[in-house]
GUDO-968527 format. One record per atom (N, C-alpha, C): z negated, x negated, y negated; atom name. Coordinates in pm, whole numbers, m for minus. Each point is the difference from the previous one (the first is absolute). Layout:
residues N
SITE       c3       c1       c2    a
SITE        Z        X        Y   CA
...
This chain:
residues 64
SITE       c3       c1       c2    a
SITE       m3      m93      118    N
SITE       29       85     m135   CA
SITE      m34      m96     m113    C
SITE       95       74      m99    N
SITE       10     m106     m115   CA
SITE      m50      122     m130    C
SITE      m82      m28      m58    N
SITE      m54       74     m106   CA
SITE       49      m52     m122    C
SITE       34       65     m104    N
SITE       32      m23     m118   CA
SITE     m109       m8     m116    C
SITE     m129       62       37    N
SITE      m91        3      m79   CA
SITE     m131      m54       53    C
SITE     m107      m49      m78    N
SITE      m95      m40       56   CA
SITE     m156       65      m42    C
SITE     m117      m25       59    N
SITE     m129       55      m21   CA
SITE        4      m12     m138    C
SITE      m67      101      m70    N
SITE      m27       38     m154   CA
SITE      108       m1      m83    C
SITE      124        0       51    N
SITE      116       18      m78   CA
SITE      m24      153      m72    C
SITE       43       m3     m128    N
SITE       38      110      m54   CA
SITE      111       83       33    C
SITE       34       96       38    N
SITE      132       45       70   CA
SITE       10      151      m76    C
SITE      135       38        9    N
SITE       51      129      m58   CA
SITE       59       84      103    C
SITE      m28      108       42    N
SITE       81       79       88   CA
SITE      103       86      m62    C
SITE      123      m20       10    N
SITE      122       73      m64   CA
SITE      m21      155       81    C
SITE      m21       15       55    N
SITE      m26      148       74   CA
SITE     m116       78      m48    C
SITE     m103      m45      m48    N
SITE     m116       64      m36   CA
SITE        4      m15     m163    C
SITE       43      m90      m47    N
SITE      m31      m49     m130   CA
SITE     m138      m34       m5    C
SITE      m37      m52       83    N
SITE     m147      m63      m24   CA
SITE      m25     m160        6    C
SITE      m94      m79      m61    N
SITE      m53     m113       m4   CA
SITE     m104      m58       89    C
SITE       m3      m85       89    N
SITE     m116      m33       89   CA
SITE      m13     m149       20    C
SITE     m130      m15       33    N
SITE      m31     m138       72   CA
SITE       13      m14      163    C
SITE       57      m86       48    N
SITE       10      m35      139   CA
SITE     m122      m47       56    C
SITE      m57       87      109    N
SITE     m138      m35       42   CA
SITE       42      m48      126    C
SITE       76       32       94    N
SITE       37      m69      128   CA
SITE      134       47       48    C
SITE       44     m116       76    N
SITE      152        9       55   CA
SITE       m1        7      145    C
SITE       96       85       48    N
SITE        3       16      152   CA
SITE      138       30       24    C
SITE       24       20      130    N
SITE      134       18       50   CA
SITE       m4      132       65    C
SITE      124       69        3    N
SITE        1      135       67   CA
SITE      149        6       30    C
SITE       49      m13      154    N
SITE      127       17       28   CA
SITE       76     m120      m42    C
SITE      m70     m127      m18    N
SITE       92     m108      m45   CA
SITE      m11       m8     m165    C
SITE      m37      116      m77    N
SITE       24      m12     m136   CA
SITE     m143      m21      m69    C
SITE        5      m84      m94    N
SITE     m115      m11      m98   CA
SITE      m51      123      m63    C
SITE     m123       21       24    N
SITE      m73      109      m69   CA
SITE     m118      m53      m99    C
SITE      m42       79      m93    N
SITE     m106      m47      m87   CA
SITE      m88      105      m20    C
SITE     m129      m47       12    N
SITE     m109       98      m32   CA
SITE      m31      m19     m170    C
SITE       15       92      m69    N
SITE       m9      m35     m169   CA
SITE     m114      100      m57    C
SITE      m68      m73      m50    N
SITE      m92       91     m117   CA
SITE       76       55     m118    C
SITE      m45      124       m5    N
SITE       76       82     m130   CA
SITE      m81       54      m69    C
SITE      m14      m32     m123    N
SITE      m97       95     m113   CA
SITE       m7      113        7    C
SITE      m98       97      m25    N
SITE      m12      127       27   CA
SITE       64       41     m131    C
SITE      m34      m65     m117    N
SITE       58       34     m142   CA
SITE      115      m89       m3    C
SITE       87       35      m64    N
SITE      138     m112      m11   CA
SITE      m58     m116     m155    C
SITE       33     m123       44    N
SITE      m43      m84      m96   CA
SITE     m144      m22       m6    C
SITE     m102       32      102    N
SITE     m136      m26      m31   CA
SITE      m60        7      156    C
SITE      m85     m116       10    N
SITE      m47      m22      133   CA
SITE     m135       63       m5    C
SITE      m60       23     m109    N
SITE     m139       62      m52   CA
SITE      m58      103      100    C
SITE      114       95       26    N
SITE      m48      136       79   CA
SITE       38      m25      130    C
SITE       15     m117       66    N
SITE        7      m10      146   CA
SITE      175      m14       36    C
SITE      m17      m25      130    N
SITE      151      m11       46   CA
SITE        7       78      157    C
SITE      142       26        3    N
SITE       16       35      124   CA
SITE       82      m97      118    C
SITE      m15       34      116    N
SITE       64      m92       87   CA
SITE      138       54       47    C
SITE      103      m69       16    N
SITE      135       59       21   CA
SITE       72     m126      100    C
SITE       65       42      106    N
SITE       98      m74       57   CA
SITE      135        9      m66    C
SITE       59      m96      m37    N
SITE      139       m2      m58   CA
SITE       89     m113       86    C
SITE      105       40        7    N
SITE      113      m58      101   CA
SITE       74     m120     m135    C
SITE       43     m117       72    N
SITE       44     m106     m114   CA
SITE      136       34      m72    C
SITE       86      100       79    N
SITE      117       49      m40   CA
SITE       m2       69     m148    C
SITE     m135       59       m9    N
SITE      m21       85     m147   CA
SITE      m71      m83      m93    C
SITE      m13     m121        5    N
SITE     m100      m97      m85   CA
SITE       94      m72      m91    C
SITE      m58      m19      m96    N
SITE       42     m131     m128   CA
SITE     m149      m31      m57    C
SITE       25     m120      m52    N
SITE     m104      m39      m97   CA
SITE      m28       82     m105    C
SITE     m133       29      m48    N
SITE      m39       87     m106   CA
SITE       30      m77     m136    C
SITE       50       80      m96    N
SITE        4      m66     m107   CA
SITE     m136        1      m75    C
SITE      m92       68       27    N
SITE     m144      m11      m56   CA
SITE      m86     m143       26    C
């Protein structure tokens, strides 16, 4: 498996229009998957975060 992102990278999901931080990298059916922390309130980590699993094909580096 060759992943394009690393732990703690700030990434952007083009499908959901959300930014998040990579917490874990794993493989599913030969493809890289990322466990990502997504802030509950956009642009603020002060309200906590959700955990979501994102596929590599929908990700890019965040502009933030």
